C-alpha angles and dihedrals in degrees: 000000000000092000091052091050093053090046090055089044091059091053092050092046092051092051095061100013101158095047093049092047090052090051089051091047092055091050092049093047092048089052090050095049095047108025117221096358107042100077091036092057090059095038097088089051090047089053092047093048094042092051092047090049092051093046091048092042093234138117117277114256112228092206089068089067085075097053099118098185090125097033095131095057093038095051094043095047094045093044090052088050091053092046090052091051092046093050088047090053090054090057093076088287089284095109096050097074089043091053091042092056098034095054095034095121097048091105093051091050091048089049090055091052092209101117135038122267094258090046088053087064095040093050093043089053092048093049097040096049093046091047097036096148094057093041094049091044093052093043096047095045089048091048092048093048093048092045091053090044092051092050093056114094107322092331094299091137091064087069085070100034096047095060089040091058093043089054090049091051090050092050093048092046090051089056097049104028097102092047090051092053092046087054089050093054091047089052092050094250110149112241123195 
């Protein structure tokens, strides 16, 4: 499944290459300006805009990364994600990869704006740990692609790999979204 998602991601990226690269550039710059949290703050908006662009078969609009209509949920969920990773790093670095994978879908859940910030983390953990193969596959392929991209000529390759991985996350999330929210309801998590 993961290979198919990245294959489709390449096709989507090629269709509106410049717009996706600009979106990736903004995420990379935000992450450079505010380490750890900068890119993550814009990630829910990137996911929202990317998904809308794909559904409407248009290029993503970079300006929509700065639509802060859901800023409270986005900041809180992403800040909790960073705190979980930071605490994990303090635990002899063992907990960081666990937090990274366990809370992987917090941004997607924040982007959907259907659960609270703390429930974004709870539900991400529940989904990620019960679907560890898919989550690890998506995370490791994304990490490998972005590592290779960052190593190419002053990180220029990451301008291609970052939007590619964002597209892949959106595609995966589109396939599993309803299952995730059914899991939420079964766990007693309130869904809007």
